C-alpha positions in Angstrom: -159.9 -26.5 -0.6 -157.2 -24.0 -0.6 -154.9 -23.8 3.0 -155.9 -20.3 3.0 -159.7 -21.1 3.0 -159.3 -24.1 5.9 -157.7 -21.3 7.6 -160.5 -18.8 7.4 -163.2 -21.6 8.0 -161.4 -22.6 11.4 -161.1 -19.1 12.2 -164.8 -18.5 11.9 -165.6 -21.2 13.7 -163.4 -20.9 16.4 -164.9 -17.2 16.6 -168.8 -18.2 16.3 -168.2 -21.0 18.8 -166.7 -18.4 21.4 -169.4 -16.2 21.2 -172.2 -18.8 21.4 -170.3 -20.7 24.2 -170.4 -17.4 26.1 -174.0 -16.3 25.5 -175.0 -19.5 26.7 -172.7 -19.0 29.9 -174.2 -15.7 30.4 -177.7 -16.8 30.3 -177.2 -19.7 32.5 -175.3 -17.5 35.0 -178.2 -14.8 35.1 -178.6 -13.0 37.8 -174.7 -13.6 39.2 -172.8 -11.2 40.9 -170.7 -11.3 37.3 -171.6 -10.7 33.8 -169.5 -12.2 30.9 -170.5 -9.7 28.3 -167.4 -8.1 28.0 -165.5 -11.3 26.7 -167.9 -11.2 23.7 -165.6 -9.0 22.1 -163.0 -11.5 22.0 -165.1 -13.1 19.0 -164.2 -10.3 16.3 -160.7 -10.1 17.7 -160.3 -13.6 16.8 -162.1 -13.0 13.7 -159.9 -10.6 12.3 -156.8 -12.8 12.3 -158.2 -14.8 9.5 -161.1 -12.7 8.0 -161.6 -9.8 5.7 -162.6 -6.6 7.3 -166.7 -7.7 5.9 -166.4 -10.8 7.5 -165.2 -9.5 10.9 -167.2 -6.6 11.0 -170.6 -9.5 11.1 -168.8 -10.8 14.1 -168.2 -7.3 15.7 -172.0 -6.7 15.1 -173.0 -10.4 16.7 -170.8 -9.2 19.6 -172.1 -5.8 20.3 -176.0 -7.0 19.7 -175.7 -9.9 22.2 -174.1 -7.3 24.5 -177.1 -5.3 24.2 -179.3 -8.4 24.7 -177.4 -9.4 28.2 -179.0 -6.5 29.2 -182.4 -8.2 29.4 -181.3 -11.5 31.1 -179.3 -10.2 33.0 -181.8 -7.3 34.1 -179.4 -4.6 34.0 -181.1 -2.6 31.4 -181.0 0.2 33.5 -177.7 0.3 35.1 -175.0 2.7 33.9 -172.5 -0.6 33.9 -174.3 -1.9 31.4 -173.9 1.0 29.3 -170.2 0.8 29.8 -170.1 -2.8 28.8 -171.8 -2.2 25.3 -169.2 0.6 25.0 -166.4 -1.5 25.5 -167.3 -4.3 23.2 -168.0 -1.5 20.5 -165.1 -0.3 20.6 -162.9 -3.4 20.9 -165.3 -4.9 18.1 -164.3 -1.7 15.8 -160.8 -2.0 16.3 -160.7 -5.4 15.3 -162.4 -4.4 12.0 -159.7 -1.7 11.5 -157.4 -4.6 12.3 -158.6 -6.9 9.4 -158.3 -3.7 7.1 -155.0 -3.2 7.7 -154.0 -6.9 7.6 -155.7 -7.6 4.6 -154.1 -4.6 2.5 -150.4 -5.9 4.4 -151.6 -9.2 2.7 -152.9 -8.2 -0.9 -149.3 -5.8 -0.8 -147.0 -9.0 0.2 -148.9 -11.0 -2.5 -148.2 -8.6 -5.3 -144.6 -8.2 -4.0 -144.2 -12.5 -4.4 -145.9 -12.5 -7.7 -143.9 -9.9 -9.3 -140.7 -11.7 -8.1 -141.9 -15.3 -9.2 -142.9 -13.6 -12.7 -139.4 -11.9 -12.9 -137.5 -15.0 -11.9 -139.1 -17.3 -14.2 -138.4 -14.5 -16.9 -134.5 -14.7 -16.1 -134.2 -18.4 -16.1 -133.3 -19.6 -19.5 -135.2 -22.4 -21.5 -132.6 -25.1 -22.2 -132.4 -26.9 -25.1 -132.8 -30.5 -24.9 -129.3 -31.5 -26.3 -126.4 -29.5 -26.6 -123.1 -31.1 -28.4 -123.1 -34.7 -27.3 -125.0 -33.8 -23.9 -128.9 -34.4 -23.0 -130.5 -31.9 -20.7 -133.1 -31.7 -18.4 -133.5 -28.9 -16.1 -136.5 -27.9 -13.3 -137.2 -25.1 -11.1 -139.1 -25.7 -7.7 -140.4 -22.7 -5.6 -140.5 -23.1 -2.0 -143.5 -23.2 0.0 -146.1 -20.4 -0.3 -144.8 -18.5 3.0 -141.0 -18.5 1.4 -139.7 -15.4 -0.1 -138.3 -16.1 -3.5 -134.8 -16.8 -3.8 -132.0 -16.2 -6.3 -131.4 -19.9 -7.6 -130.3 -20.3 -11.0 -129.1 -22.0 -13.8 -127.9 -21.9 -17.4 -126.0 -23.5 -20.5 -123.7 -22.1 -23.0 -122.6 -24.2 -25.8 -120.9 -23.2 -29.4 -118.6 -25.3 -31.6 -115.8 -25.3 -29.3 -117.3 -25.6 -25.9 -120.7 -26.9 -24.2 -120.8 -25.2 -20.2 -123.2 -25.3 -17.4 -123.8 -23.2 -14.6 -125.9 -23.8 -11.5 -126.2 -21.3 -8.5 -127.9 -20.0 -5.5 -127.7 -16.1 -4.9 -127.5 -15.1 -1.4 -130.4 -13.3 -0.2 -134.1 -13.4 -1.1 -136.9 -11.4 -2.8 -136.4 -9.1 -6.2 -133.1 -8.1 -4.9 -131.8 -11.5 -5.3 -133.3 -11.9 -8.7 -132.2 -9.0 -10.1 -128.5 -10.5 -8.9 -129.2 -13.9 -10.6 -129.6 -12.1 -13.8 -126.3 -10.6 -13.6 -124.5 -14.0 -12.8 -126.6 -15.3 -15.8 -125.2 -12.3 -18.0 -121.8 -12.8 -16.8 -121.7 -16.8 -17.3 -122.9 -16.1 -20.9 -120.1 -13.7 -21.3 -117.0 -15.5 -19.8 -118.1 -19.1 -21.1 -118.0 -17.5 -24.7 -114.6 -15.8 -24.5 -112.9 -17.9 -21.8 -110.7 -21.0 -23.0 -110.8 -22.6 -19.3 -113.1 -23.4 -16.8 -111.4 -21.8 -13.9 -111.0 -18.7 -16.4 -114.9 -18.6 -16.8 -115.1 -18.3 -13.0 -112.6 -15.8 -12.3 -113.8 -13.3 -15.1 -117.2 -14.0 -13.6 -116.1 -13.0 -10.2 -114.5 -9.7 -11.7 -117.4 -9.2 -13.3 -119.8 -9.2 -10.2 -118.0 -8.1 -7.7 -118.6 -4.1 -8.0 -122.5 -5.3 -8.1 -122.0 -7.1 -4.7 -122.2 -5.6 -1.3 -120.3 -6.8 1.7 -122.9 -9.5 2.7 -123.4 -10.5 -1.0 -122.1 -13.2 -3.0 -123.2 -16.3 -5.1 -122.3 -20.0 -4.7 -122.2 -21.8 -8.0 -120.8 -25.2 -9.9 -119.6 -25.0 -13.4 -119.3 -27.7 -15.6 -118.0 -28.5 -19.0 -118.7 -31.4 -21.1 -116.7 -30.1 -24.4 -114.7 -33.3 -24.4 -117.2 -36.2 -24.7 -115.0 -38.1 -22.7 -114.3 -36.2 -19.5 -116.3 -34.0 -17.3 -114.6 -30.6 -16.0 -115.9 -28.8 -13.1 -115.3 -26.1 -10.8 -116.9 -25.3 -7.4 -117.2 -22.1 -6.2 -118.4 -22.5 -2.7 -121.0 -25.0 -3.9 -122.5 -28.2 -3.0 -120.8 -31.0 -5.2 -122.4 -32.3 -8.4 -123.3 -36.0 -8.2 -122.4 -38.1 -11.0 -124.3 -41.4 -11.9 -122.2 -44.1 -13.9 -123.7 -46.5 -16.3 -123.4 -49.2 -13.7 -125.2 -47.4 -10.8 -122.1 -46.1 -9.1 -122.7 -42.9 -7.3 -119.8 -40.2 -7.0 -119.9 -36.8 -5.6 -117.6 -35.0 -7.4 -115.4 -32.8 -4.5 -113.6 -30.0 -6.6 -110.8 -28.0 -4.9 -112.9 -25.3 -2.9 -113.1 -22.3 -4.2 -114.7 -19.1 -2.6 -118.3 -17.8 -3.6 -118.4 -15.9 -7.2 -118.1 -12.3 -5.9 -115.8 -13.2 -3.1 -112.7 -15.3 -5.0 -110.0 -14.9 -7.3 -108.2 -18.5 -7.4 -110.4 -21.6 -8.7 -109.1 -24.8 -9.7 -110.6 -27.6 -11.9 -111.3 -31.2 -11.6 -111.6 -33.5 -14.1 -113.4 -36.5 -14.0 -114.1 -39.6 -17.0 -117.1 -39.2 -18.6 -118.4 -41.9 -20.4 -121.5 -42.5 -22.5 -124.4 -43.4 -20.3 -123.0 -41.5 -17.5 -125.3 -38.6 -15.7 -124.3 -35.9 -13.6 -127.0 -33.8 -11.1 -126.1 -30.0 -10.6 -128.5 -28.6 -7.9 -129.0 -25.8 -5.2 -128.8 -26.5 -1.3 -132.8 -26.5 -1.7 -132.4 -30.3 -2.7 -129.5 -31.0 -0.4 -131.1 -29.2 2.8 -134.4 -30.7 2.1 -135.6 -32.1 5.5 -138.3 -34.6 6.7 -140.8 -33.8 9.7 -138.1 -35.0 12.0 -135.6 -32.7 10.5 -133.5 -35.2 8.7 -132.0 -34.3 5.5 -132.6 -36.3 2.1 -129.8 -39.0 1.3 -129.2 -37.8 -2.2 -126.9 -40.9 -3.1 -130.6 -42.8 -2.4 -131.8 -40.9 -5.4 -129.6 -42.6 -8.2 -132.3 -45.1 -9.3 -134.3 -42.2 -10.1 -131.9 -40.5 -11.9 -130.4 -43.2 -13.7 -133.7 -44.8 -15.2 -135.9 -43.3 -18.2 -135.1 -40.3 -20.5 -133.4 -37.2 -18.6 -136.7 -35.4 -18.1 -138.7 -38.3 -16.8 -135.7 -39.0 -14.4 -136.1 -35.4 -13.0 -139.9 -35.8 -12.3 -139.4 -38.5 -10.5 -136.6 -37.2 -8.0 -138.8 -33.8 -8.0 -141.6 -36.2 -6.9 -139.3 -37.9 -4.3 -138.2 -34.6 -2.9 -142.2 -33.8 -2.2 -142.8 -37.0 -0.6 -139.8 -36.3 1.9 -140.9 -32.7 3.1 -143.9 -32.3 5.2 -146.8 -31.4 3.0 -144.6 -31.5 -0.1 -143.2 -27.9 0.9 -140.0 -26.7 0.6 -138.6 -24.4 2.5 -136.2 -22.9 -0.1 -136.1 -22.9 -3.6 -134.5 -25.3 -5.8 -132.8 -25.5 -9.3 -131.5 -28.8 -10.7 -130.2 -29.6 -14.2 -129.2 -33.3 -15.1 -127.1 -34.0 -17.6 -126.2 -37.3 -19.7 -123.3 -38.3 -22.0 -125.6 -39.0 -25.3 -122.4 -40.0 -26.9 -122.3 -43.3 -28.5 -119.3 -45.8 -27.8 -118.4 -45.5 -31.8 -118.5 -41.6 -31.5 -116.4 -41.6 -28.3 -113.7 -43.8 -29.6 -113.5 -41.6 -33.1 -113.5 -38.7 -31.3 -110.2 -39.9 -29.3 -108.4 -41.4 -32.8 -109.5 -37.6 -34.1 -107.6 -35.6 -31.1 -104.1 -37.3 -30.3 -104.0 -37.0 -26.8 -107.6 -36.4 -26.0 -107.5 -38.9 -23.2 -104.9 -36.9 -21.1 -107.0 -34.9 -18.7 -107.1 -30.5 -19.0 -106.5 -30.7 -15.0 -105.1 -33.3 -12.7 -107.8 -35.8 -11.4 -109.0 -35.1 -7.8 -110.3 -38.1 -5.7 -113.9 -37.6 -5.0 -116.3 -38.9 -2.5 -117.9 -42.0 -3.9 -121.2 -44.1 -2.4 -121.5 -47.7 -3.5 
């Protein structure tokens, strides 16, 4: 049974119970100095909050009929006040039906907008290859709970003979406007990743492209990763949560790159370069993962995901991670969209050695190493 259907059944049950209770009480107190019939109108008012106009009209008809019948057991047929009671219940019941009509129309309009936004969002998210260069790739996108508006979470991959580069980002805002901006971010990444020599230059070029499209309150946080060198991983952070590196021996390192402003706001970006050995994996994610909370408001401890991230193929590892997230949040419903990419250095040790011999000085990092926060 869907949650909407369950809500409708509960609402109908409350409306029916209220009407029956009042009728019984009105009959039991017949002849008293008060009459409960005007309260019968509360039944269609309850119904209109969850039922369709047709369902609400049934409760409205029942409330009016009960009000008319109350004149029989209260012996008030010939009193003008009874006619007034019937008119009151009739008007309130009619208003409840109108409210139900307006509510259903708005809900349908909202549902259409959400469906369109979800389709647009899925359309702009590319299908990433299973392997690019010497990197195995897995990607997932998880929508927020049904009542949330779609957002601008995104990911992409650019690969050629020279470069293998990845992007994970989160556009500020929700709805179709965020989806539109997410499409621009992906377009700017593909243009810049193909032409710029370094990852900081990619970020600067993306900012120059995106800035004219953003208003004063729009920006996109992102993490850019370059795995072109099978021995080193290079990262640029644009105001984004730090990627999580899981080494072959299970150690977890949060890669804290020099802090850069979100794309569209900054013009200076620096890179972090770290060793990248065969079997190592790195998780790129949006804040839908890092800010997932349980029923007590506690964040999901990301370092506890290491066992899932390091076992099995990357696709299976991501499925296990998302299962863990669903179990952590109440009823499995996220409050924000979530996009993740899991990368694995799939080069063999022999290939890594051969590549180092073929490229003298390759062991030297392209950028200075920066200490990162490591969890045992």
